[in-house]
N, C-alpha and C positions, 0 to 999 in steps of 0.2 A: 760627903760624897766623893767619889773617886774620879780623878782626871789624870791625864798624862801631859808631860812636857817633853817635846822631842827636838833634838838638834843634830845636824849631821855635817861633817866635813867629807871631802872625797875619800878619806881613808879611815874615818872613825865616826860612829854615831852613838847616840845615847837616848833612850826613852826612859823617863823617870815617872813612876806612878806615885801620885800624891793623894792623900785624904785631906780634903779642904772643907771649910764651912760653906753652907748655902750662902749665896750672895758674893762668893769669891770672884774677883775680876780676873781677866786674862793676865794683866800685869802682876797682880798679887800672886798668882800661881807661878809665874816665871820667877819672881823673887823667892818664893818658898821652895822652889825646886832645887836650889843650891847647884845650879848648872855650872857655875863658875868653878866649882871644885873639879870638874872634868874638862872645862873649856875656859881657862882663865881670861881669855881675850874677849869673851862675851860681855857686853854692857847691858845688864838686865833692864836698865831704865830707858834705853833708846833703841834696842834691837827691834826690827820689824817682826811682827807676829801674825799668825793666822790660826784658824780652827779648821782642821781637815782640808787644807789647801785653799781656803778662802781668806783673803787678807782681812784683818780686823783694823778698822780705821781708828778707833779710840780704845786702846787696851786698858786704860784707866777706868773706863765705864762699862765695857762689855762684860756682862756676868756670864759665868760658865754654867753649863748644865752637866748633869751626871754623865760620865763616860766620854766627854769630849777630849780631844787631843789638841793641845796648843803646840804649834810648830813655830820654831824660831828660824827666821830667814837671814841667810848671809847676804852681804852685798855682792852684787854681780861683778866679776872681774872682767868680763867681756860682754858687750852688748849682744843679746840673742840674735839679732839680725846679722851682725858681723860674724858671729860664730857659724851660722848657717851658710853665709857667703864663703867663709874659709873652708868649710867642709865641701861645698859644691866645687870650689876651685881645685881642691885635692882630687876629687872624683874625676873631673874632666882632664886632669893632667895624667892620671894614672892609668 
């Protein structure tokens, strides 16, 4: 079956289409994607993942379905609440 693995940085993104066996887990797809060839800093064993924007709690057990896209999530560099506060502060000053 066909699935995708996607990862993005602010200036670069990659979506890899894979053919996998039925019963393939989310973590298996990440491992088979060879994403580290494009993003060497990605740790395929520990990176947080989701399917179409919904976080997967157990990537070792979650089985994929035909056509699903596995998304790899970067660690946040700024708390989202703080980022909104920073934007709001800029708007009120400007």
